[in-house]
Structures are given as C-alpha cells and as structure tokens.
N, C-alpha and C positions, 0 to 999 in steps of 0.2 A: 550425965544423967539419963539410964536407959528409960524409955516409957512404957517395956513391959511390964504386964499384971495389972497394968493403969485402965483406970478408963479413956477410950479416944474424945480428944477433946472434938466439940460439935464444929461443924464450920456451917458459911452460906455463902457458896462463890458463883459466880458467872461462868459458865463452859463455854466449851466451841461447840456445842450442841444450841446454844440459844436460851438454852433455860437455867435457871440457878440450882443449883445440887446442895443440898445438904446429908449430913450425915443420919441422920434420923430417918430420910427417906430409905436407906438402907439397911435399916434395922434387919436382925434377921438373915441376913448375906456376909459374906465375906469381901473387906475393903482392900485392895492393896492399892497405898498413894504412894507414887514416888515425887519426889522433889527433885527438881532439876535446876540448874542455874539459868539456861539461855537458847531458847529456840534455834534451830538451825546451828548452831555452833558442833564443831566437831564430837567430842564427848557425847555431848546431850544428842545430838543423832545416832550414834552408835547405839547410845541406851534406848532410846524412843524405838530402834528398829526394830532391836533384841525384843524387845514387849511385843511388837508388832509382828514378829516371827513365831512368837509362844502365845498370841493373844487368844486363839482357838481353843488351848490347852484348858487356857484359863477360864474362859467363857465356859466352856462344857461342863467344868465342876461348879458352872453359878457365881465365880467371883469377879467383880464388879474391880476393874481397875483403873484410876483417876493419875493424869498426871498434873505436877504443881509448879507454877512458876509465875514469878513478877510479871511475865510479857503480857501484851493486850490480845485480846481475844483476836482482833485481826492479825498479829504477827502465828497466833494459834492460828488459825485456818491457813496460812501460806503454809506453815511448818507440816498441818495434817494432809493439805493437796500435795505437797512434795514428797514426804515421805510414804503416804499410803496408809497413815495411822489410822486403826479401827476404832478408836477409843477417846474419851473425852479430855481434854486439857481444862484443866480449870485456872482461870488467873485471880491471882493474890496480889496487886499490884503495890498495898500497904502493907503485906508479909505480916498481917498479922495470921492467920493459919499457919503459916511457916514458923513464926516465933512459939505457936502453942504445941509445935510440933518438934521443937529444936531444930529447925531446919534452915534456920537464919541465925548468921550471926558472926563472930570473929572467926577466920579461916587463915590459913597460909597458903598463898598463891605465889607462884614462881619465887618461893623464897621473902616473899614480904607476907605482912599481917594486914588483913583488909577484911572488911565487913561487906557480908552476902552470903547468897542464898548457901544452902550447906547441902551437896549433894547428897542424901538420905531415903530409906523407906519404911513404912512401916505396913505390917499385915493385922488389919480388924478382924475380930473373927466374931462371927454373928452374935455372940451376945454384945459388944462394943467393946470390949476390951481388947487391948495391943497383945497381940501374939510373939510377934517378933518386931525387932527395932533395928536396921542399922544405922547408926548413927553418922555412919560418915562411909560412903561408897567408893571404897579407893580403885576400880577399875568396871569403870560405864559399861563398856560391851561385854563383860561377863557375869556382872549384877543380874539381870534379867535371868540366867540360867540358874542362879542362885535362890534367886526366890521362888521360880518354879519349883526347883528340887524341895525347898523346905515346904512349901503348902503339898506336894506330892507323897510326904514321909506323914503329915499328920492330917488324918483322916477325920476331924473332927469339923476342918475347913472348907469340904468340899461335899456338894449334893451327891456325890457319885459313891 
C-alpha cells in the first residue's frame, strides 16, 4: 500500500549528529527519507554514496536528506566517516519509524522469506504530505538518481 497523498507519520529519533530529529522541525521543507538495511554492506554503501554524490544538488534546492536504519549511532558514525557522507543518519533500533513508513516487514532475500528492513524511500513535501513512495527499491546504486530526477521534475518540492 502506498503512502502517497497521505500525511507523513511523525518521528523522533537520534541522529548521527548527536541530536534528536523529528518531522515537525522540518515543516515547510521537502524531506527525503531513505530506509536501508545495514551500514557498510555493499548495496547500502552504493546507495549512500549515490546520495552523497547528489547531496549538493539536493541541498541547493533546500531539501533535507535523512538515511534511516536499525544500526546504532556508533555504527552510523563509522559508516559516515568511511564514506564521507554529508547527511544525517537516524537510528531506529526498535523499527517503530520504519514500520510507520512501511519500511520494515516481510521480504524475500536470496529466495527465502524473512522479516527485516525493506529498502524504500519517501519524499515528503513542504506541507507534510508524502509526494512519492518507492515501496521497494530494486537497484540501490541507481536509486539516488531516480530520487533526484523526481525532485527536479516537481517544482513544488524545491526552493529554486
């Protein structure tokens, strides 16, 4: 079920920058939340580096980018340092936020059903409504470019 057109669920999580982040503090801004399974794994590293490489284009448009996984703040810190990530990663150890955004549940991995983080992304407009929901991201390394293309074609999401 897609979240598009619905009010984005609020959250309050610890970030890799040492402060708590909530959706309320970003009112009036476009927010990109990308959910990923695990720091420093091949697919997640490719996806994070893609967002890193496009970060200036997003930031120049006034867009907030946040990555979310179950990993600890310490793990996030190592991942950020190793990959030179310029954006905040949020820690959701009890998966409450991921569940609210349909980013945690049953998935198929290597042909077996398992429960875990579902690689997905939401774009939340300045009005707090989900504009785009990629419920299952198939190609982690190509996904950041898809997100940027979506934002570039929707003028209501950018400051410029």
